[in-house]
N, C-alpha and C positions, 0 to 999 in steps of 0.2 A: 429418360422415361417419358417426358413430356412430348418430345418429338415423335416417339413411337405412337402415343395416343393420337396425336394430330394426324399422322400418316394413316393410321387405322380408320380414323373418323372420315378423312377424305376418301379413302378407298371404299368404305361402306356407303357414303353418300353418292359416290359415282356409280356403284353397283345398283343402288336403289333407283337412281335416275334412269339407268339403262333398262332395268326391269319395268319401270313405269312406262317408258316410251315404247317398248316392244309389246307390252300387254295391251296397249290401246291401238293396235294395228288393225287393218281391215281383216275381215273374216268372211266366211261363207255360211249360208243357211240352206237348209234342205227345202226343196219344193218338189212339185210333181210336174213332169213334162209330158204332154200328150201330142202325139202326131194326129193327123186328120182321121186316120182309121181308128185310133184310140178314142177320139172325141165322138165318133159315130157309135162306138160300142158303149160309151157312157150314156149317150142319149137313148140308145136301145135299152140299156139297163134301167134307166129311170122310167121309160115308157112301159116296160113290161112289169115293173114292180110297184107302180104307183097305186094300183087298185088294191093289192095285198097290203100295202103299207098304210092305207087309210083305214083306221079302226073305227071310224064313225063316232069318234069322241069329240070333245071340244078342242082338241089340238088343231092348231092352224095348219092348213095344207101347205102354206108357204114354208113352214118349218120342215114338214115331211119331204117336200121337194128338195129343199136345201140339203137335208141329210142324205137323201138318195143320191143326189149329184156328187156330194163329197165322197160317199162310199164308192160310187162308180169310178171316180177319179183315182181313188186309192187302189181299186182293184185292177184297173186296166192301164194306168199310166205308169211311167218309170219315174223313179226318184232321181233327182239331180241336185247338185249343189251349185248355188248361184252366189256371186260376190255381193257382199253387203259391207256397210261401214261398221264401225265399232258400236254404233247405237242401233243397229239392225235395219238401217235404211237400204233398200235395194238399189244397187248401181245398175240401172237399166241399160246404160250406154256400154257396159262391159259384158253383158250377157251375149254369149255366142249361141245362136239357135238357128235351126233350119227354117226354110220358108213357110212350111205348113205346120209349124210347131207352136203349141200354146203353153205358156208357163202359168202354173197355179201356185203362187206362193202362200205360205202361212197356213197350210193344211197339216195339222199334226194328229 
């Protein structure tokens, strides 16, 4: 009976170690990928909507421009998954992208 408990304990510890090691592996996170044409559409979107977005209140225009830019990126650019480490640090050396492509990470 003691040998059976020992074998079960070793088996459970081994499985626990395997699960812990595989759960800390590299992962991917979602970002937006814009080609040159998409970036031009984003700029055009911001330019055409900036007057309507300014409600003449005390809100800072920098915040309005940032929100318009992020909205334009979400509208015109494609979503893409890029490699990150287990603590969500982007692995820039592993990103495969086109020459005229811009990556916008961490826009949710």
